[in-house]
C-alpha positions in Angstrom: -0.2 -0.2 0.1 1.7 3.3 -1.2 2.0 6.5 1.4 -1.0 8.3 0.6 -3.6 5.2 0.8 -2.2 4.1 4.0 -2.6 8.2 5.1 -5.9 8.3 3.6 -7.0 4.6 5.8 -5.7 6.5 8.5 -8.1 9.2 8.3 -10.8 7.6 7.8 -10.3 5.5 10.9 -10.0 8.6 12.9 -13.5 9.9 11.4 -15.1 6.6 12.1 -13.7 6.8 15.6 -15.2 10.3 16.3 -18.2 9.2 15.1 -18.4 6.1 17.5 -17.8 8.2 20.1 -20.8 10.6 20.2 -21.8 11.1 23.6 -24.2 8.6 24.7 -27.2 10.9 26.4 -28.4 9.1 29.8 -30.0 12.1 31.6 -33.0 14.7 30.5 -30.5 17.2 31.8 -28.2 16.4 28.9 -30.8 17.1 26.4 -31.6 21.2 25.3 -35.4 21.1 26.4 -35.6 24.2 23.9 -35.1 22.0 20.6 -37.0 20.2 18.3 -36.8 16.4 18.0 -37.6 13.7 15.9 -38.4 9.8 16.8 -34.7 8.9 15.1 -33.3 11.5 18.0 -35.6 9.8 20.5 -34.2 6.1 20.2 -30.4 7.2 20.7 -31.4 8.4 24.3 -30.5 5.5 26.9 -32.5 7.5 29.4 -34.4 5.9 32.6 -37.1 8.3 32.7 -40.4 7.9 30.4 -40.7 10.7 27.8 -43.2 11.7 25.1 -42.6 13.8 21.9 -45.7 15.8 21.3 -44.8 17.9 17.7 -41.2 17.4 18.8 -41.3 18.6 22.1 -40.1 17.0 24.9 -42.2 15.8 27.8 -41.3 13.8 30.9 -43.7 11.6 32.2 -44.0 11.1 36.0 -43.9 7.6 38.0 -47.2 6.1 38.1 -48.9 5.7 41.9 -49.9 2.6 43.4 -53.6 3.3 42.5 -53.0 4.5 38.8 -51.4 1.5 38.1 -54.3 -1.3 40.1 -57.0 1.0 37.8 -54.5 0.5 35.1 -54.1 -3.5 35.6 -58.2 -4.2 36.1 -59.1 -2.0 33.0 -56.0 -3.7 31.0 -57.0 -7.1 32.3 -60.7 -7.0 31.1 -59.7 -5.4 27.5 -57.2 -8.4 27.3 -59.8 -11.3 28.3 -62.5 -10.0 25.8 -60.6 -9.0 22.9 -58.7 -12.7 23.0 -60.8 -14.3 20.1 -61.3 -11.1 18.4 -59.2 -9.1 15.8 -58.1 -6.3 18.0 -55.2 -6.2 20.1 -54.7 -4.4 23.3 -51.6 -2.9 25.0 -50.2 -1.3 27.9 -48.1 1.1 28.7 -44.7 2.0 28.1 -45.7 1.1 24.3 -44.7 3.5 21.7 -47.0 5.0 19.6 -46.1 7.2 16.8 -48.2 9.7 14.8 -46.5 10.4 11.4 -47.4 13.3 9.2 -46.6 12.0 5.7 -43.7 10.4 6.3 -43.2 7.6 8.2 -39.2 7.4 8.5 -38.0 7.5 11.8 -36.5 11.1 11.3 -39.3 12.9 9.7 -41.8 11.3 12.9 -42.1 14.5 15.3 -44.6 12.8 17.7 -44.4 10.0 19.6 -46.7 9.2 23.2 -47.3 6.7 25.3 -50.8 6.1 26.1 -51.9 4.2 29.6 -53.8 1.6 26.8 -54.2 1.7 23.7 -56.2 -0.8 21.2 -55.4 -1.6 18.0 -57.3 -3.6 15.2 -55.1 -3.0 12.3 -52.0 -5.2 12.8 -50.3 -3.5 9.8 -49.5 -0.6 12.3 -47.8 -2.5 14.5 -44.2 -3.5 14.1 -41.4 -4.2 16.3 -41.0 -1.0 18.1 -44.6 -0.3 19.1 -47.4 1.4 17.0 -47.3 3.9 14.2 -50.7 5.7 13.4 -53.3 5.9 15.3 -54.8 3.3 17.9 -58.1 2.8 17.7 -59.0 3.4 21.5 -56.7 5.2 23.6 -57.0 5.0 27.3 -55.5 7.3 29.5 -55.8 7.2 33.5 -55.0 10.6 34.4 -52.6 11.6 37.4 -51.9 14.4 39.3 -48.9 15.6 37.5 -51.0 16.1 34.2 -51.3 19.8 33.6 -53.9 21.4 31.0 -51.6 22.4 28.2 -50.4 18.3 28.2 -53.7 17.4 28.0 -55.3 19.5 25.6 -52.2 18.7 23.0 -52.7 15.0 23.3 -56.6 15.6 23.1 -55.9 17.5 20.0 -53.5 14.7 18.5 -55.8 11.9 19.2 -58.6 14.0 17.7 -56.1 15.1 14.6 -55.1 11.3 13.4 -58.1 9.8 13.7 -58.3 7.8 17.2 -61.8 6.4 17.1 -62.5 6.6 20.8 -60.7 8.8 23.7 -61.2 7.2 27.2 -60.4 9.5 30.3 -60.3 7.9 33.3 -60.6 10.5 36.6 -59.3 8.9 39.3 -60.2 10.9 42.4 -63.6 12.1 40.6 -64.1 7.9 40.2 -65.5 8.7 37.0 -65.2 7.5 33.0 -65.4 10.0 30.6 -65.6 9.1 26.5 -64.8 10.6 23.7 -65.8 9.5 20.4 -64.9 10.4 16.5 -67.8 11.2 14.4 -67.7 11.1 10.7 -66.3 14.4 10.0 -63.3 13.5 12.4 -64.1 15.4 15.6 -64.6 14.1 18.9 -68.2 14.3 20.8 -68.3 13.9 24.0 -70.1 10.5 25.1 -71.9 10.2 28.6 -70.0 10.6 31.7 -69.6 7.2 34.0 -70.0 7.6 37.4 -70.9 5.0 40.3 -73.9 2.4 39.8 -73.1 2.2 36.1 -71.3 0.3 33.5 -68.5 1.7 31.0 -69.7 0.7 27.3 -67.7 1.2 24.7 -69.4 2.1 20.9 -66.7 0.4 19.1 -66.0 -3.0 21.2 -70.2 -4.3 21.4 -70.6 -6.4 24.3 -67.6 -5.0 26.3 -68.6 -3.8 29.6 -66.8 -2.0 33.1 -68.3 -1.9 35.9 -67.4 1.5 37.1 -67.9 0.5 41.1 -65.8 -2.7 40.7 -63.1 -0.7 39.1 -62.8 1.9 41.5 -63.3 -0.2 44.4 -59.8 -1.3 43.6 -58.2 2.2 45.0 -57.2 2.1 48.8 
C-alpha cells in the first residue's frame, strides 16, 4: 500500500472513531429542552425516565402511583380477556405510539406518545417498536402531574390523527369520560360514567366495565 493510501486509511479510521465516540445521552438534563427532536433522536437516548414527544418537544412522564397501576391493571386485564378471540389487541404502557404525517421514517416523526392503554385493530400498524399510526382506542388514567396544556395537546393529537375512541379515567372523581370520533373527524363527548353504572364502548360491542368494581380497587 502506498503512502497516500495509508494516510487515507488512517484518516478514515480517525473519522469513524470520532463518530463512534458521539456522547451517549443518559439524562434528561443533557438534552436542550428548547430543541425540536424526532423519533430518530428519541431512539438514541438511553434515559431511564419515560419521555414523550409532542410536535418535537420533550415531555417527561412521572412515575405512576399505586392506585394508578391498580386501575390500569384492571382495565387492561378486562380488555385483554375480552379481545382474546377478536381481531383487535390491547397494549399497556410503556408502548410507543408514533403519529406520522406524510413520512413514516424515524427522522420525520415528531410525535411519540405512550398512552396508558391502547387498542389496535389494524395489525399492519404494529412493528417491533410499537404502533405507527392512530390506535382505535386510547385509554388515559389521569395523574396529579397531568397539566391542562399536556391534556389539550394529547386530545388534539388523538382527534387529528383519527383515534376512534378516547377514554379518560379520573381516579379522584371516580369517573370515566368517553370521547367518540364522528364522521367528520371530530370528537364528540359521550356519556360521563359514574358509580352504579357500567362503562360501554361504541366500537367494542359487548364490552362492559363495572365502574364500582374498577374504582373499588383503590385504597
